ROSE-4610 file (N, C-alpha, C; in Angstrom, 1 decimal, always signed):
// ROSE-4610
residu = [M/M/M/G/G/G/L/L/L/L/L/L/S/S/S/L/L/L/V/V/V/D/D/D/R/R/R/N/N/N/K/K/K/C/C/C/L/L/L/S/S/S/P/P/P/R/R/R/Q/Q/Q/G/G/G/N/N/N/A/A/A/Y/Y/Y/L/L/L/A/A/A/S/S/S/Q/Q/Q/V/V/V/I/I/I/Y/Y/Y/A/A/A/A/A/A/G/G/G/A/A/A/E/E/E/G/G/G/L/L/L/A/A/A/W/W/W/R/R/R/V/V/V/K/K/K/S/S/S/G/G/G/V/V/V/V/V/V/R/R/R/L/L/L/D/D/D/T/T/T/T/T/T/T/T/T/K/K/K/N/N/N/G/G/G/D/D/D/L/L/L/S/S/S/F/F/F/A/A/A/S/S/S/L/L/L/A/A/A/I/I/I/A/A/A/G/G/G/D/D/D/I/I/I/V/V/V/G/G/G/C/C/C/E/E/E/T/T/T/M/M/M/L/L/L/F/F/F/G/G/G/A/A/A/Y/Y/Y/T/T/T/F/F/F/S/S/S/A/A/A/S/S/S/A/A/A/L/L/L/T/T/T/H/H/H/C/C/C/E/E/E/L/L/L/S/S/S/P/P/P/W/W/W/P/P/P/E/E/E/G/G/G/E/E/E/P/P/P/A/A/A/G/G/G/A/A/A/S/S/S/E/E/E/S/S/S/L/L/L/L/L/L/E/E/E/S/S/S/L/L/L/A/A/A/L/L/L/A/A/A/Q/Q/Q/R/R/R/R/R/R/A/A/A/A/A/A/D/D/D/V/V/V/I/I/I/A/A/A/L/L/L/R/R/R/G/G/G/G/G/G/Q/Q/Q/A/A/A/S/S/S/E/E/E/R/R/R/V/V/V/L/L/L/G/G/G/L/L/L/I/I/I/R/R/R/L/L/L/L/L/L/G/G/G/D/D/D/G/G/G/A/A/A/G/G/G/R/R/R/V/V/V/V/V/V/L/L/L/P/P/P/T/T/T/R/R/R/Q/Q/Q/D/D/D/I/I/I/A/A/A/D/D/D/I/I/I/T/T/T/D/D/D/L/L/L/R/R/R/F/F/F/E/E/E/T/T/T/I/I/I/L/L/L/R/R/R/I/I/I/I/I/I/K/K/K/G/G/G/L/L/L/E/E/E/R/R/R/V/V/V/G/G/G/V/V/V/L/L/L/L/L/L/P/P/P/V/V/V/K/K/K/M/M/M/E/E/E/G/G/G/V/V/V/H/H/H/A/A/A/T/T/T/R/R/R/G/G/G/Y/Y/Y/A/A/A/V/V/V/N/N/N/L/L/L/A/A/A/A/A/A/A/A/A]
num = [1/1/1/2/2/2/3/3/3/4/4/4/5/5/5/6/6/6/7/7/7/8/8/8/9/9/9/10/10/10/11/11/11/12/12/12/13/13/13/14/14/14/15/15/15/16/16/16/17/17/17/18/18/18/19/19/19/20/20/20/21/21/21/22/22/22/23/23/23/24/24/24/25/25/25/26/26/26/27/27/27/28/28/28/29/29/29/30/30/30/31/31/31/32/32/32/33/33/33/34/34/34/35/35/35/36/36/36/37/37/37/38/38/38/39/39/39/40/40/40/41/41/41/42/42/42/43/43/43/44/44/44/45/45/45/46/46/46/47/47/47/48/48/48/49/49/49/50/50/50/51/51/51/52/52/52/53/53/53/54/54/54/55/55/55/56/56/56/57/57/57/58/58/58/59/59/59/60/60/60/61/61/61/62/62/62/63/63/63/64/64/64/65/65/65/66/66/66/67/67/67/68/68/68/69/69/69/70/70/70/71/71/71/72/72/72/73/73/73/74/74/74/75/75/75/76/76/76/77/77/77/78/78/78/79/79/79/80/80/80/81/81/81/82/82/82/83/83/83/84/84/84/85/85/85/86/86/86/87/87/87/88/88/88/89/89/89/90/90/90/91/91/91/92/92/92/93/93/93/94/94/94/95/95/95/96/96/96/97/97/97/98/98/98/99/99/99/100/100/100/101/101/101/102/102/102/103/103/103/104/104/104/105/105/105/106/106/106/107/107/107/108/108/108/109/109/109/110/110/110/111/111/111/112/112/112/113/113/113/114/114/114/115/115/115/116/116/116/117/117/117/118/118/118/119/119/119/120/120/120/121/121/121/122/122/122/123/123/123/124/124/124/125/125/125/126/126/126/127/127/127/128/128/128/129/129/129/130/130/130/131/131/131/132/132/132/133/133/133/134/134/134/135/135/135/136/136/136/137/137/137/138/138/138/139/139/139/140/140/140/141/141/141/142/142/142/143/143/143/144/144/144/145/145/145/146/146/146/147/147/147/148/148/148/149/149/149/150/150/150/151/151/151/152/152/152/153/153/153/154/154/154/155/155/155/156/156/156/157/157/157/158/158/158/159/159/159/160/160/160/161/161/161/162/162/162/163/163/163/164/164/164/165/165/165/166/166/166/167/167/167/168/168/168/169/169/169/170/170/170/171/171/171/172/172/172/173/173/173/174/174/174/175/175/175/176/176/176/177/177/177/178/178/178/179/179/179/180/180/180/181/181/181/182/182/182/183/183/183/184/184/184/185/185/185/186/186/186/187/187/187/188/188/188/189/189/189/190/190/190/191/191/191/192/192/192/193/193/193/194/194/194/195/195/195/196/196/196/197/197/197]
x = [+0.8/+0.1/+0.8/+2.5/+3.1/+2.8/+2.7/+2.0/+0.7/+0.0/-1.0/-1.4/-2.2/-2.5/-3.6/-4.1/-4.9/-6.2/-6.5/-8.0/-8.3/-7.5/-7.0/-7.2/-6.4/-6.2/-8.0/-8.9/-10.3/-10.7/-10.4/-11.1/-11.2/-9.7/-9.5/-10.5/-10.5/-11.7/-11.0/-11.4/-11.0/-10.9/-9.1/-9.1/-10.5/-10.9/-12.2/-13.3/-13.3/-14.4/-14.1/-13.0/-12.4/-11.2/-10.8/-9.7/-8.5/-9.6/-9.2/-8.8/-7.9/-7.8/-7.2/-7.7/-7.3/-6.1/-5.0/-3.8/-4.5/-3.5/-3.5/-4.4/-5.1/-6.3/-5.9/-6.4/-5.9/-6.4/-5.2/-5.4/-5.6/-4.9/-5.1/-3.9/-4.5/-3.9/-2.9/-1.8/-0.8/-1.8/-1.7/-2.4/-4.2/-4.3/-6.0/-5.9/-6.9/-6.6/-6.8/-6.3/-6.3/-6.1/-6.4/-5.3/-4.1/-3.1/-2.3/-2.9/-2.0/-2.7/-0.8/-1.2/-0.5/-0.8/+0.2/-0.1/-0.2/-1.1/-1.6/-1.0/-1.0/-0.5/-0.5/+0.0/+0.0/+1.4/+1.5/+2.5/+1.8/+2.0/+1.8/+2.4/+2.2/+3.8/+3.1/+4.0/+4.2/+4.9/+4.0/+4.7/+4.7/+5.4/+5.2/+4.8/+5.1/+3.9/+5.1/+4.9/+6.0/+5.5/+6.7/+5.9/+4.9/+5.0/+3.4/+2.4/+2.5/+1.4/+1.0/+2.4/+2.4/+2.5/+2.6/+3.1/+4.6/+5.4/+6.8/+7.0/+7.7/+7.9/+8.6/+8.2/+9.1/+9.6/+8.3/+9.2/+8.2/+8.4/+7.4/+6.9/+6.0/+5.5/+5.2/+5.5/+5.3/+4.5/+4.2/+3.3/+4.4/+3.7/+4.1/+4.5/+4.6/+4.7/+3.8/+4.0/+3.1/+3.5/+2.2/+2.3/+1.3/+1.4/+0.1/+0.4/+1.8/+1.9/+2.3/+2.5/+2.9/+1.6/+0.4/-0.8/-1.4/-0.5/-0.4/+0.0/+1.6/+1.6/+1.4/+1.4/+1.3/-0.8/-1.7/-2.5/-3.0/-2.0/-2.7/-1.4/-1.6/-1.0/+0.0/+1.5/+2.9/+2.8/+2.6/+2.5/+1.7/+0.9/-0.2/+0.4/-0.5/-0.3/-1.3/-1.2/-1.6/-1.3/-2.5/-1.8/-1.5/+0.0/+0.7/+0.4/-0.1/-0.4/-2.2/-2.8/-3.9/-3.5/-4.1/-3.7/-4.8/-4.2/-5.1/-4.4/-5.4/-4.4/-5.7/-5.2/-5.5/-5.2/-6.3/-5.7/-5.0/-3.9/-2.4/-2.8/-2.6/-1.8/-3.4/-2.9/-3.4/-3.3/-4.1/-4.1/-3.6/-2.5/-2.3/-1.3/-1.2/-0.2/+1.0/+1.6/+3.1/+3.0/+2.3/+2.3/+2.8/+2.1/+2.1/+2.9/+4.0/+5.3/+6.4/+6.1/+7.2/+7.2/+5.5/+5.2/+6.0/+5.9/+6.5/+8.0/+8.8/+10.2/+10.5/+9.9/+10.0/+9.7/+8.6/+8.5/+9.3/+10.1/+11.1/+12.1/+12.6/+13.9/+13.4/+12.2/+11.9/+11.6/+11.3/+11.4/+13.0/+13.3/+15.2/+15.4/+15.4/+16.1/+15.3/+14.0/+13.1/+13.4/+14.0/+14.4/+15.7/+16.9/+18.0/+18.1/+16.8/+16.6/+15.9/+14.8/+14.5/+15.9/+16.3/+18.1/+18.1/+18.9/+19.3/+18.8/+17.5/+16.9/+17.0/+17.2/+17.3/+19.0/+20.4/+21.4/+21.4/+23.0/+23.3/+22.7/+23.5/+22.7/+20.9/+21.2/+19.3/+18.6/+19.6/+18.8/+18.7/+19.7/+19.9/+19.2/+18.5/+17.3/+16.5/+15.8/+14.7/+14.5/+15.5/+16.0/+15.7/+16.1/+15.8/+14.6/+13.9/+12.9/+11.7/+12.0/+11.7/+11.8/+13.1/+13.3/+12.5/+12.4/+11.9/+10.5/+9.7/+8.2/+7.9/+9.1/+8.5/+7.9/+7.3/+6.5/+7.5/+7.1/+8.2/+7.7/+6.9/+6.5/+7.2/+7.7/+8.4/+7.7/+6.4/+5.7/+5.9/+5.6/+5.6/+4.4/+4.0/+2.4/+3.6/+4.0/+5.1/+4.1/+4.3/+3.2/+3.4/+2.7/+2.3/+3.7/+4.3/+5.2/+5.6/+4.9/+5.2/+5.8/+4.6/+5.5/+6.6/+7.3/+8.6/+9.6/+9.1/+10.0/+10.3/+9.4/+9.3/+9.8/+9.7/+10.8/+11.9/+12.7/+13.9/+14.5/+13.8/+14.1/+14.9/+13.9/+14.7/+13.0/+13.5/+12.3/+11.6/+10.4/+9.5/+9.7/+10.4/+11.2/+12.0/+12.7/+13.7/+13.3/+11.9/+11.4/+10.6/+10.4/+9.6/+10.8/+11.9/+13.1/+13.6/+13.2/+14.4/+13.1/+11.9/+11.1/+10.2/+10.8/+10.7/+12.0/+13.1/+14.7/+13.9/+13.6/+13.5/+13.2/+11.3/+10.6/+11.4/+11.8/+13.0/+14.1/+14.7/+15.4/+14.8/+14.1/+13.2/+13.3/+13.6/+13.7/+12.2/+11.4/+9.9/+9.3/+8.4/+7.3/+5.9/+4.8/+4.1/+2.7/+2.1/+1.1/-0.2/-1.2/-2.1/-2.6/-2.8/-2.7/-4.1/-5.9/-6.8/-6.9/-7.6/-7.5/-6.2/-5.0/-4.0/-4.3/-4.1/-4.0/-2.9/-3.1/-2.3/-1.0/-0.5/+0.7/+1.5/+0.8/+1.5/+1.8/+1.8/+1.4/+3.0/+3.9/+5.0/+5.6/+5.9/+6.6/+7.9/+9.2/+10.2/+11.4/+12.1/+13.5/+14.5/+15.3/+16.3/+17.6/+17.5/+18.5/+19.2/+17.8/+18.1/+18.8/+18.7/+19.2/+20.8]
y = [-1.6/-0.2/+1.4/+1.2/+2.2/+3.1/+2.5/+3.6/+3.5/+4.6/+5.2/+5.2/+4.7/+4.4/+5.7/+5.5/+6.9/+7.0/+5.7/+5.4/+5.7/+5.8/+6.3/+7.5/+7.9/+9.9/+10.2/+9.6/+10.5/+10.2/+9.4/+9.4/+10.3/+11.1/+11.9/+12.8/+13.5/+14.3/+15.6/+16.6/+17.8/+18.3/+19.2/+19.7/+20.8/+21.0/+22.3/+21.3/+20.0/+19.4/+18.8/+19.1/+18.8/+18.7/+18.5/+18.9/+18.1/+17.0/+15.8/+14.6/+13.7/+12.5/+11.1/+10.3/+8.8/+8.8/+7.7/+7.3/+6.7/+6.4/+6.2/+6.8/+8.0/+8.9/+9.8/+9.9/+10.9/+12.1/+13.4/+14.5/+15.5/+15.7/+15.8/+15.5/+15.6/+15.0/+16.2/+15.6/+16.4/+17.1/+18.2/+18.8/+19.5/+18.9/+19.9/+20.9/+21.8/+23.3/+22.8/+23.7/+24.1/+25.3/+24.8/+25.6/+25.4/+26.2/+25.8/+25.5/+24.8/+24.1/+24.2/+23.8/+23.8/+23.0/+21.5/+20.3/+20.7/+20.3/+20.5/+19.4/+18.3/+17.2/+16.1/+14.9/+13.8/+14.4/+12.8/+13.3/+13.2/+14.1/+13.6/+13.0/+12.6/+12.0/+12.5/+13.1/+13.7/+12.8/+12.2/+11.7/+12.4/+12.5/+12.7/+12.0/+12.4/+11.1/+11.1/+9.7/+9.0/+9.2/+8.8/+9.0/+7.9/+7.4/+6.2/+6.5/+7.5/+7.7/+7.1/+6.6/+6.1/+7.0/+6.9/+7.6/+7.2/+7.9/+7.6/+8.7/+8.1/+9.1/+9.9/+11.1/+12.6/+13.3/+13.0/+13.8/+13.4/+14.2/+14.3/+15.6/+15.6/+16.7/+16.5/+17.1/+16.9/+18.0/+18.2/+19.0/+20.2/+21.2/+22.8/+22.8/+22.1/+22.3/+22.9/+23.4/+23.7/+23.0/+22.8/+21.7/+22.7/+22.6/+23.0/+24.4/+25.0/+26.5/+26.8/+25.8/+26.1/+26.9/+26.0/+26.6/+28.2/+29.2/+30.2/+30.8/+30.3/+30.5/+29.9/+28.9/+27.9/+27.3/+27.6/+27.5/+26.0/+25.3/+23.5/+23.1/+22.0/+21.2/+20.2/+20.6/+19.4/+18.4/+18.2/+17.0/+16.3/+14.8/+14.7/+14.2/+14.5/+14.2/+13.3/+12.0/+11.2/+11.5/+10.8/+10.4/+9.8/+9.6/+8.5/+8.0/+9.3/+8.7/+9.9/+9.5/+10.4/+11.6/+12.4/+13.9/+15.3/+16.2/+17.3/+18.5/+19.4/+20.5/+21.5/+22.6/+23.8/+25.1/+25.4/+26.5/+27.2/+27.4/+28.4/+29.4/+31.2/+31.4/+31.7/+31.8/+31.9/+33.8/+33.9/+35.4/+36.7/+37.7/+39.1/+38.4/+38.9/+39.1/+38.4/+39.7/+40.4/+39.0/+38.3/+37.0/+35.9/+35.8/+35.1/+35.1/+36.1/+36.1/+35.2/+35.8/+35.1/+33.6/+33.1/+31.9/+30.9/+31.5/+30.6/+31.0/+31.7/+31.5/+30.6/+30.7/+29.3/+28.3/+28.0/+26.8/+26.6/+27.2/+27.2/+26.9/+27.3/+26.7/+25.4/+25.0/+23.6/+23.0/+23.1/+22.3/+22.0/+22.8/+22.8/+21.5/+21.7/+20.7/+19.4/+19.5/+18.3/+17.2/+18.4/+17.4/+17.1/+17.4/+16.9/+15.5/+15.6/+14.3/+13.1/+13.8/+12.6/+11.9/+12.5/+12.4/+11.5/+11.4/+10.4/+9.5/+9.3/+8.1/+7.1/+7.9/+7.1/+6.3/+6.5/+6.1/+5.7/+4.5/+4.1/+3.2/+2.5/+1.0/+1.3/+0.1/-0.5/+0.3/-0.5/-0.4/+1.2/+2.1/+3.4/+4.3/+3.8/+4.8/+4.7/+3.5/+3.1/+3.7/+3.6/+4.3/+5.9/+6.4/+8.1/+8.1/+7.1/+7.9/+7.8/+6.8/+6.9/+8.2/+8.5/+9.7/+11.0/+11.2/+12.1/+12.4/+10.8/+10.7/+10.9/+10.5/+10.7/+11.4/+11.6/+12.9/+12.9/+14.1/+14.2/+13.4/+12.7/+11.7/+10.4/+10.3/+9.0/+7.6/+8.0/+7.4/+8.0/+6.8/+6.9/+6.0/+6.6/+5.9/+6.0/+5.0/+4.3/+4.3/+5.3/+4.3/+2.6/+2.5/+1.3/+0.7/-0.3/-1.1/-0.7/-1.0/-0.6/+1.0/+1.9/+2.8/+3.3/+2.7/+2.8/+2.2/+1.1/+0.9/+2.4/+2.6/+3.4/+4.8/+5.7/+6.2/+5.8/+4.9/+4.5/+3.9/+3.4/+3.0/+1.6/+0.9/-0.4/-1.3/-2.5/-3.9/-4.0/-4.4/-4.7/-6.1/-6.3/-7.8/-7.4/-6.2/-6.1/-5.2/-4.2/-3.8/-4.3/-5.2/-6.4/-7.1/-6.9/-7.9/-7.0/-5.7/-4.7/-4.0/-4.4/-3.9/-4.7/-6.4/-7.2/-7.6/-6.8/-7.1/-5.9/-4.6/-3.5/-4.0/-4.3/-4.9/-6.2/-6.9/-8.1/-7.6/-6.3/-5.8/-4.1/-4.4/-3.4/-1.6/-1.5/-0.5/+0.7/-0.5/-1.1/-1.3/-0.6/-1.2/-1.6/-2.4/-1.9/-1.3/-0.2/+0.6/+0.6/+0.8/+0.8/+1.8/+2.6/+4.5/+4.4/+5.3/+5.7/+5.7/+4.9/+5.3/+4.7/+4.2/+3.5/+2.0/+1.6/+0.4/-0.5/-1.7/-2.1/-2.8/-2.3/-2.8/-1.7/-0.3/+1.0/+1.9/+1.5/+2.5/+1.4/+2.5/+2.2/+3.4/+3.0/+3.7/+3.3/+4.3/+4.4/+4.3/+3.2/+3.4/+3.8/+4.6/+4.5/+4.6/+4.0/+3.9/+2.5/+1.6/+0.0/-0.3/+0.8/+0.8/-0.1]
z = [+0.3/+0.2/-0.3/+0.0/-0.1/-0.9/-2.2/-3.3/-3.7/-3.7/-4.0/-5.7/-6.0/-7.5/-7.8/-9.5/-9.5/-9.5/-8.9/-8.4/-7.2/-6.3/-5.0/-4.9/-5.4/-5.5/-5.2/-6.3/-6.9/-5.4/-4.5/-3.1/-2.3/-2.4/-1.7/-0.9/+0.1/+0.6/+0.4/+0.2/+0.2/+1.4/+2.0/+3.3/+3.9/+3.0/+3.3/+3.9/+3.6/+4.6/+5.4/+5.9/+7.3/+7.8/+8.9/+9.1/+9.9/+10.3/+10.6/+9.8/+10.0/+9.3/+9.6/+9.3/+9.7/+9.1/+9.5/+9.1/+7.6/+6.7/+5.5/+4.6/+5.1/+4.6/+3.7/+2.4/+1.1/+2.0/+1.6/+1.8/+1.0/+0.2/-1.2/-2.0/-3.8/-5.1/-5.6/-6.4/-7.1/-8.0/-8.6/-9.5/-9.1/-7.9/-7.2/-6.8/-6.9/-6.5/-5.3/-4.0/-2.7/-1.9/-0.5/+0.3/+0.8/+1.8/+2.2/+3.7/+4.5/+5.6/+6.6/+7.9/+8.3/+9.5/+9.8/+10.8/+11.8/+12.9/+14.0/+14.7/+14.1/+14.8/+13.8/+14.1/+13.7/+12.9/+11.2/+10.2/+9.1/+8.0/+6.6/+6.1/+4.7/+3.9/+2.6/+2.2/+0.6/-0.3/-1.8/-2.6/-3.9/-4.9/-6.4/-6.9/-8.1/-9.1/-10.2/-10.5/-11.3/-13.0/-13.5/-15.2/-15.5/-14.6/-15.1/-14.1/-13.5/-12.6/-11.2/-10.8/-9.5/-8.9/-7.4/-6.4/-5.3/-5.6/-4.9/-3.5/-2.4/-1.5/-1.9/-1.2/-1.3/-0.3/+0.7/+2.1/+3.4/+4.4/+5.6/+6.0/+6.7/+7.2/+8.8/+9.7/+11.5/+11.5/+13.0/+13.4/+13.0/+13.0/+12.8/+11.5/+10.7/+9.5/+8.5/+7.3/+6.4/+5.0/+4.7/+3.6/+2.0/+1.0/+0.0/+0.2/+0.6/+0.2/-1.2/-1.9/-3.2/-4.1/-3.4/-4.3/-4.3/-3.3/-3.2/-4.4/-5.1/-6.4/-7.7/-7.6/-8.9/-8.8/-7.5/-7.8/-7.7/-7.7/-7.6/-6.6/-6.5/-5.5/-6.1/-5.9/-6.6/-6.0/-4.5/-4.2/-3.6/-3.7/-3.2/-1.9/-0.6/+0.6/+1.4/+2.0/+3.1/+4.5/+5.3/+6.8/+6.7/+7.5/+7.8/+9.2/+9.8/+11.2/+11.6/+12.6/+12.4/+12.8/+11.9/+11.8/+11.7/+12.3/+12.4/+11.5/+10.7/+10.0/+10.3/+9.9/+10.1/+8.9/+8.3/+7.3/+7.6/+6.6/+6.9/+5.5/+5.6/+7.0/+7.9/+9.1/+10.5/+10.9/+10.6/+11.9/+10.6/+11.2/+10.6/+9.4/+8.4/+7.5/+7.6/+8.7/+9.3/+10.2/+10.7/+11.5/+10.3/+9.2/+8.4/+7.5/+7.0/+6.6/+7.7/+9.0/+9.5/+9.8/+9.9/+10.3/+8.7/+7.9/+6.6/+6.3/+6.7/+7.0/+8.1/+9.3/+10.1/+9.5/+8.7/+8.3/+7.2/+6.5/+5.2/+5.8/+7.1/+7.7/+8.5/+8.9/+9.2/+7.9/+6.9/+5.7/+5.5/+5.2/+5.1/+6.1/+7.4/+8.5/+8.1/+8.1/+7.6/+6.4/+5.6/+3.8/+4.0/+5.1/+5.7/+6.6/+7.2/+8.3/+7.2/+6.5/+6.0/+4.7/+3.9/+3.5/+4.3/+5.9/+6.3/+6.6/+6.3/+6.8/+5.6/+4.6/+3.3/+3.1/+4.5/+3.8/+5.0/+5.1/+6.0/+6.3/+7.8/+8.2/+8.7/+8.3/+8.3/+9.8/+10.4/+11.9/+12.0/+11.8/+12.1/+11.6/+10.2/+9.5/+10.3/+10.4/+11.4/+13.1/+13.3/+15.4/+14.7/+13.4/+12.9/+12.7/+12.3/+12.0/+13.2/+14.1/+15.9/+16.5/+16.2/+17.1/+16.4/+15.1/+14.3/+14.6/+14.8/+14.7/+16.3/+17.4/+19.0/+19.2/+20.3/+21.2/+22.6/+23.0/+24.1/+24.9/+25.5/+26.2/+26.3/+25.1/+25.0/+24.1/+23.5/+23.0/+21.1/+20.7/+18.9/+18.5/+17.3/+16.5/+15.3/+14.9/+14.1/+12.7/+11.1/+10.5/+9.7/+8.6/+8.2/+8.0/+8.3/+8.1/+6.7/+5.7/+4.1/+4.0/+4.7/+4.4/+5.2/+6.4/+7.0/+5.8/+5.0/+3.7/+2.8/+2.6/+1.6/+2.2/+3.3/+4.0/+3.7/+4.4/+4.6/+3.8/+2.8/+1.2/+1.5/+2.3/+2.9/+2.5/+2.3/+1.9/+2.8/+2.7/+3.3/+4.6/+4.2/+5.1/+6.1/+5.9/+6.4/+7.6/+7.3/+8.6/+9.8/+9.3/+9.7/+10.6/+10.1/+10.8/+11.9/+11.5/+12.6/+13.7/+13.2/+14.2/+15.3/+15.1/+16.1/+16.9/+16.3/+17.0/+18.1/+17.8/+18.8/+19.6/+19.1/+20.4/+21.4/+21.0/+21.4/+22.4/+22.2/+23.1/+24.1/+23.8/+24.3/+24.3/+22.9/+22.6/+22.6/+21.8/+21.6/+22.3/+23.0/+23.8/+23.6/+23.0/+22.4/+23.8/+23.2/+24.5/+23.4/+24.3/+23.3/+24.0/+22.6/+22.8/+21.9/+22.2/+21.6/+20.3/+19.2/+18.2/+17.4/+18.0/+17.1/+17.0/+15.9/+15.6/+16.7/+17.2/+18.4/+17.8/+16.5/+16.1/+15.7/+15.9/+15.9/+16.8/+18.1/+19.1/+19.8/+20.4/+21.0/+22.3/+23.4/+24.1/+23.9/+23.3/+23.1/+24.5/+24.5/+25.3/+24.4/+24.4/+22.9/+23.8/+25.4/+25.9/+26.1/+25.2/+25.3/+23.4/+22.9/+21.6/+21.5]
């Protein structure tokens, strides 16, 4: 399920219809008209469209990031966006124009840092890539909601089977401890103990 087909794109709900998205729900498709959005919570996956029409992983957006701001220049989304975890979005810019320009500059700086983080997830030792993603997605309380195993494979540029083996290994040594989280599938919510790594 890592790549979405053209048929899946047609099922997307316009962000204008609501601000909350369930994991794996399409938020918007490349080429569609729409608004810019700030990610209030959760993780958004951004994909580019390949020559044959499939979607391929491009980047991530997490709480505080702005997605879709290219619509303000080009009138349409450049990337397709889907929820990796339950997420909430709010229209951007919020408030006064001066605040919006400051917010955009801050968001651009965050986007550059996020791009560097994502590039680092696609090279090096396999287990370090997965641990890097866990660090990136973890909350301040030592918990993480992991994307689907296929999404993790797409993000880290690893094979699905490798991801399964690494996650099981991290559970075995106590880095990932499964926990129940409201609204989160049982195989995706974890308490994180990076000291055990």
